[in-house]
N, C-alpha and C positions, 0 to 999 in steps of 0.2 A: 342560482341566487334568488332569494325571495324578494318581493317588492319592499321598498324602504318602509312603507307605512306599516306593513305586517310585523316588522322587527321592532318598531318603536312602541314601547308599552308605557302604561301610565307610570310605572316605577321609574322609567327613564326620564319622563317629563318632570317628575317631582324633583329630580336632581338638576344640576347646572350643566349647560353646554359650554365647551371650551374650544376656542379657535387658537391653533398654534401657528405663529408667524415667524419665519426665519429665512434669512439669506446668508450665504456662506462668508462673504467678505464685506468690509465697509464700502468698497468700490461698487459692488452690486447694490447695496442699500441706497447709495447716492444716485447711481446712474440707471439702474434697472427698475424704474418706478412702476412699470406695468405689472411686473410680477408681484411687487409689494401690494399694489392696489387689488389684484385678483385675490390675494390671500386675505386681505381685510374684508373683502366682499363675502367671504364665507359666513360672516355674521348673518347676512340676509338669508343664506341657505338654512342656517339653524332655525331662524324664525319661521321659514317656510315649512320646516319639518315639524313645527308645533311648539317650539320653545318660546317662552315669554321673553321679550327683549331685555328685560332686567335680569334674566337668568342666564344671559350669554356673556361669558368672559373672554377676553383676548389676552394671550400670553405672548409678548414680543420682546422679552428681555434678552433673547438669544440672537438678536439681529447682529449680523456681521461676524458670527461665530460658526466654525465648521461643525458638521454633524458626525465626524469620524469617531467622536467619543462623547460620552455624557458627563465626564468628570468635571469639565469646566463650564457646563451649561446650567446655570441656575434655574432658568425657565423650565427646561425639561425635567429637572429634579423636582421642582415644585409641582409640575403636572403629574408626575408619577406618584408623589406623596398624596395629592388630593384624590387620585384614582384609588389608591390603597385605602384611604379613609372613607370611600364610598360616596364622595361628594359630586363626582362627575358622572353624568348620564351618557354623554357622547363627546368624542374628541374629533374635531374637524381639522383637516389639513389639505393643502393643495395636492400633494402627492406624498408617497411614502418617504421620499428622500428629504422632505422638510423635517420630519420627526427624527429620522436617524439614517445614517449610511453605514451602520455597523450591525451585522446580523445578531450579534450578542445582545446589544441594547434593544433592537427591534423585537426579537422573539421574547425577551424578558417583559417588554411592555405588553405584548399580546397576551402573555400568560397572566399578567396582573389584571388586564381587562376582562379576560375570561373568568377569572375567579370572582371579580366584583360586578360582573354582568354589565360592563361598560361597552358601548358601541364605538366603532371607528368609522369615519366617513371621509370621503374625498369628493371631487367633482363628479366622479363616475357613479358613485353609489354609496350605500350604507352597509357595513359589514358587522356581523356578530361573531366574535372570536370563538363562541361556544359551538357554532355550526361547523361541521367538518369541511364543507366546500368553501365557506368564507375563510376559515382558518388556513386552508391550503392556499387560497388566492392571496391572502395577506402575506403568507410566508414567501410566496413567489415574488410579490412586489418588493418585499424587503431584500431578498436575495438579488434581484435585478438592480435595486438601488445601490447596493454595495458593489456589485460587479461593474455598474456604470462608472462609479467613482474610481475603481481600480483601472478601468480602461482609459479613463481620462488622464489619470496620473501617469500611466505607462506611456500614453501618447505624448504628453507634455515632457516627460523625462527623456524619452528617446529624441524628441525634437530639440530639446535643450543641448543634449550631448552632440547631436549632429551639427548644430550651429557652432558649438564650441570647437569641434574638430576642424572647422574652417576658420577659426579665429574671429568669428563674427558675433559671438555671444556677448551681449552688453554686461559689463561689470565695472567695478570701481577702477578708475584710471589713476595711476600713480601721479603724485604731485610733480609737475614739470612737463606733463603731457596734456593735450586737449584733443577732442575729436573734430575732424574737419567735416565738410558737408557730405562726404562719402562714407563717414563712419570710421575713417582710418585714424590711427593714433599718430599725432605729430608733436614735435617739441613745442612747448609754450613759446610764443613769439616774444615774451618778455626776456630780454637778454640777462637781466639781473637774476631771474629765476634759474635760467640755464647755467650761468656761471657759478651761482651759489651751490647748486647741486654738484657741479664739477669739482668745486672746491672741497666739498665734503668727501668725495671719493679720493681726491688727491691727499687729503689729510690722513685718511685710513691707509692709503698706500704708503704714507710716510711712517705712521706710528704702528699700524697693525693691531690697534686696540680701540674698540668702539668708544669706551668711556674716555679715552684720551682725546678723541675727536671732540666729544662734548665739552671737555675741560678747555681745550684750545679755543673753540668757538666762543665759549663764555668769557675767557680771558680777553679775547679780541673784540668782545661785545658785538658779535655778528649774530643776526637772527637767521632762521631758516624758513622757507616757504612751506605753508601747510594748506591743503585744500579741505575746507570745512565739510564734514559729512553729517547730514541731518540738520534739522532746525531751520529757522527762517533764513539763515545765511548759507544754506546748502549749496555747494559748488563754488563758493567764493574763495578767492585766494587771500590768505592773511599771513602776516609775518609774526612768528613766535620765537621765544627763547628756546634753544635746543635742549632736548631731554634725551636720556638714554633710550627710552622707548621709541621715539621718533627716528633717531639715528639708526638703531638696530633694524627697524622696519624698512628703512631706506636701503640699508646694506644687504638685507636678505631678500628684497623684492626682485624677482627675475625680470620684471618689466623694464628696469633700468639697463638691462643687457640686451634690449631689443627683442625679448622673447615673450610670447603669449603663452601663459600657463593656465590650465584649468584642472582642478582636482588635486591641488596640493594637499588637501586634508581629506581624511575619511572619518565617518561618524559610526560609532558603535552603539546601536539602539539598546544593547543589553547593559551598557554602562552609562548612567545618566547623572547629571549634576544634582546634588541634594538641594541646592538653593533654587535653581531655575527649572529643574526637571528636563532640561534639554540633553540630547545625546552628546556624550563627550567627544571632543575632536582630537585626532592624533595626526601628526604630519607624516606624509609618505616620504620615502627616499626619492632622490632625483630620478633614479632609474625606474621608479614605479609611477611617475607622473603620467596619468592617462593622456593628457594633451600637452604637448610641449613643442610649440612652433617657433623655431629660431628665425632671426631676421624678419620678424613680423613687422617691425617698425625700427626707426633709427634709435640706437641706444646711446646712453651716456658712457657706458663701459662695454668691453667685449665680453663674450660668453666665457672665455677662458679666465678673464679677470674676475668675473662673478663667481666661478667655481673656486678660484683661489681665495677669494674673500670668505666664502662659506667655510672652507677648510681652516682658514686662519681663525675665524670666530669659534669654530668647534675646538681647535687646539687651545684657545684662550681659557676654556673651561678647566677648572681644577678637578680633574678626574684621574683615575689610576692609569689611564692610557694616553693622556694628553699632557702637553708641556705646561699649559697654564700661562696666563699673561705675566710679563716680567713685573717684579715687585722691587721695593726700595732696599731690601735687605743686603747684607754684605756678602752672602754666599752667591758667588757669580755664576755658578752652574745650576742654579735653581731651575728645575724643569728639564734639565738635560742629563742628569745622572741616573743611571740604572744599576741595579745590583748585578755584579758579575757572577754571583753564585746561583741565585734563584731566578734572575731575569725580571724581577718586579721593579717598579719605579721607586726611587729612593726619595724620601722627604727631607726637609730641612728643619733642624732644631735650632731655634734662636733662644737667646737668654736675655734677661733684663740687663740694663746698663750697669746696675750695681754689681752684678756678678763679674763684669769685665772678661767675659769668655767669648771666644770666637764661635760662630755657628758651626754646626756639624751636619754631615750627611749620614742618614740612618735608614736602614731597611727594616720596616716593622710588619711586612706583609705576613710572614709566617706567624708572628706573635698574635696578630689579629685573627688568624685562622685557628688559634688554640695552642700554638707551640709554647714551650716554657720560656724561651728567650727570643730576643730579636736576632735577626740574621747577622747584621754587622753595623758598626757605627764608627765614624772617624771624623777628625777635625777638618774643616773646609779650607783653612788657610794654605797649608802646604800644597794641597791638590790644585787650588785655584792658581797659585803661583806658577806651577809647572804648566798648566793648560794655557795660561795667559802668555807665558814665555814662548811656547810653541805657536800660539796664534799670531803673535807679533812677528815671529820669524817667517811664518808662512805668508803674511801679508806684505812683507818688505818689498818684493818685486813689483807689486801693484800699487805702491804708494803714490807715484806720480799721477797715474790715471785717476786714482781716487781723489787726489787733491784737486785736479781740474774739474771733475764732476761735482765735487762738494762745493766749490766756489760758484759754479754755474747754478747749482741747485739753490744755494742761498740767495743769489740774485733773483732767480725766478720766483721763489717763494715770497720775497719781499714785494716784488712787483705785483704778484697776484693778490697779496693782502691789501696793498694800496688800492688796487682796482675794486676789490670788494667794498672797501670803505667808501670810495667815491660813488659807487652805485647806490649804496645805502643812503648817502647824503642826497643824491639826485632824487631818489624816491621820496625822501622826506620833504625836500623842497617842492616837489610836484604836489604832494598832499597838502602842504601849506597854501600853495597857489589855488588849488581846487577849493579848499575851504574858504579862502578869501573871495573867490568868484561866486560861490554859493551865498555868502553873506552879502556881497554887493548886489546880487540879483533880487534879494527879497525886498518887499515893500517895507520901508522904515516904520510905517504906522502899525505894521503887524508885529507887535512887540513880542508876542509869545513865541513866534518862529525866529525872529531876529535874535532874541536872547540866547536861544539854544544854538543857533549857527555861530554866534559870536563865541560861545563857550567852546565849541568844537575847534574853531579857528585858533583860539588861545592854547588849547591842548596840543594842536599840531605844532604851533610855534615853540612851545616848551620842549616837545620831543626833538625838534630840529636843533634847538639850542644845546640840549644835552648831547646830541650826536656830534655837533661841531666841537664841543669841549672835549668829548672823548676822542675824536679824531686827532685833535691837536696833541693831546696827551700820548696817544698811540704813536703818532709820528715822531715825537721826541724820544719815546722808549725804543721803538723798533727801527728807526732810521730807514724809511722806505727806500731812499735812494742810496745805492751802494757805489762808492767812489772807486776809481781804479786803484788807489793806494790800499783800500780795504780788500779789494779782490786779490792784490798781490800778497798782502799779509795773510789772507785766508789760504792761498795756495801754498805759501811757505810753511805755514803752521800745519796744514794737512799732510805735507810731505813727511813730517816727523810724527808718525803714528804713535810711537811710545810717549811723546810729549803730550799728544792729545789724550791718550789713555790715562796718564797720571795727572793731568791738569785738574786743579781743584774744582773747576766749573763743570767737569764731566761727572754726571751722576751714575750711581750703580745701575740704574735702569738702562741708561744709554750703553754702559759697558756690557750688560747682559745682552742687549739687542745686537751689538756688534758681534759678540760670540755666536749668537744664533744664526747670523748671516753666513758663517763659515763652518760651524760645527753642527752635525746632526744629532749625535748623542755621545755620552761618555760613560763607559762601564767601569765600575770600581770593584776590586776584590782585595780585601784586606785580611783574609783569613787563610787562604790556601797556602801562602808562603809566610811562615811565622816572622813577625817583625817587619814585614814588607807590605806595601800597597801597590797593586798593579793597576795602572791607569791605561785604559784602552779608548782612544779617541777615534771616532768615525767622522770623517769630514764630509761636507756636502758633495764633494767631488767623488766620493766613494773610497778614497784612500783611508788607510788605517794606520795610526801611530800608537806604539805601545811604549810605556815608560814605567819604571819601578822606582819608588822612593821609600825611604825609611819611615816606618810608623813612629809617630811621636811617642815618647815615653811619658808616663804620668808626671805631671808637674813641669813639663818642658817649657810651658809658657808662663810659669810662675816667676815673680820678681826674684832677682838674684843679687847677692852682694858682690861688688866689684872686687877683682883680684888684688887691686892696689890697696884696698882697705884691709883685706885679710893679711897681706904681707906687712903692712904698717903695724897691725896689732901684734903680729908675731915678733917683729923686731923690738917693739916697745915693751913687751911683756916682762922682760928681764929687769928693766930699770924703772918702770912706772906702774902705778896702780891703775885700776879700771877707770876711776874717775879722771885721772890725768890723761889716760889714753883717749877717752871720749873728747876731752878738751882739745888735745893735739889734732885729732881728726877733724873737728869742727873748724879749728884755726886754718887748716890746710884746704878748707872748702869741700871736703868729702862729705857724702851723704849716704844714708842707709838705702836698702833696696827699694823702699817706698818713698824715697826722696826727702826724708826727714833728718833733722839734726841728731847727732849721736847722743845717747844717754847711757848710763851705766848698764841698764838691762840689755841694751842693744849689744854692747861689747861682750857681756857675759854670754849671751846666746851664741854669738859668732864664735867665741873662743871654745865654748863647749862643743859646738858642732864640728869644729876643725881641730879639736884636741890640742888647744893651745893653753898652757898653764898660766893663769893670771891670778891676781889677788886684789882685794879691796883694802888691805891693811898695809901701812907703810913699813911697820916693823918686820913683816914677813919678807920684804925685799932685802932688808939688812941681814937677816939670818941666811938668806939664799947666798948673799955675797960672801959671808964668812965661810959657808960650806964650800963654795967654789974657790 
């Protein structure tokens, strides 16, 4: 390598010198000040090499940015642009890694400097990219810079995974847990937080639907604890209204089952978000989780219950292989019916209220695949009646046990709800007292602070008043205390399962849920045997029940005229006209098939349909009598 002075020519000194300053992270910029100072001192080195102080520029826009790529570094791009324009005589850097840790960007810069006769300098010397030895040395420096980054990444990557395998890698702790002095996860000492999280899982155990948990919490005006992530309140616990996202994250988080998991997601660098440019995330199956340490800490639920909850959430999705969450419709076997011919899941066809038609079960899988017709379709009402009848018969022996458990469950749920309300009120009263103490502690003459503290105190008082009003209303509606008489009535009512089933207060959603507790699936075949529907019920116990019913004929559910009306028209047709017959039917309180009073056209339609000779003219009756 030649001496620096021999490489610096007058043509170089006529152009500007540029000092490039960069550190990889904001933390380094803030705390590693010695490195930053050394880079800025390169300005003095440029002056020593012969450049006028006014001709020395410093580019430091890329402070806190990584050198793995030049795409996001505006300072590097500006430097390359000025080199291409022939404005830069020399580029000064602390070391090659300051400019780039990518061989592609580094060698591209060297090539540009070679074409424009631009020198490159560091603390060790000055290099001319046009000289073979300097070009080789610069190439080695760039390669070592990239290799160094790769080595550091590999070391950090393996160290992170090694720590994760021991369950010690720091990560976001689920709400309801804190870290103790030894770094172990322990339950939050706040009893209200613990019991509110327990209540969320108890509600899901009861309903089996995440959105129903959200609806219930909102109806009961209960908030959920949330740990703030990011911002000035990072790590603080706040109480917020429940949202589907928050509840689903809680139900899917294995941390609540006492399990430490790392690597739930994997990232595909070949598939990136168009908006952010980040690699897309895909969730691994439980069997593929790289780190899964059970009994890592005390859980709110067991591991088996966590797996059951995940399966339940998956089944709630409306897909071709899942049951889907129960809906309000009248088809009671929604999600349970499968085609007995092709094995596909059968859907439910519902109609508008104006059509007055019952829902139907239909298999359209083949049609969606290109077949000319659907596989089969049938009315839901007769099938539901058979399945419900068999269900009630099967549940008869267990009604006493069910009655006792139902009564105890109701009492437990009301006591739990009352406790949740009391804890929420206790927390609100504490916040009011805290705001009052803060207001009392301030100097009265310091009005700017006193006014703000008084406003906060008033806000807490308003929240407390709203909670107390809502608690009184909830206590009146829910009756938190269950008397012995109510317990006895509950047990007696629960013993009669058919009465519970047909009660007007029992919703279709509750009926569907009851069926799902006992029935695994129902297969329907309405084609193999003409005029028949085969119903094959597979129970949760594994037992199978098969029944056959008559397929309903077209118009079976259409309104029909009563037999008494038809006979009355037949008897009166010999002596009375159509108008007189309609009057006689109305006087007797008889009505048409649609519940309306009879008029002449009603009588004419019924007579024609049943081949009854009638007349609208009185003289025709007299002629009939003469003939007879």
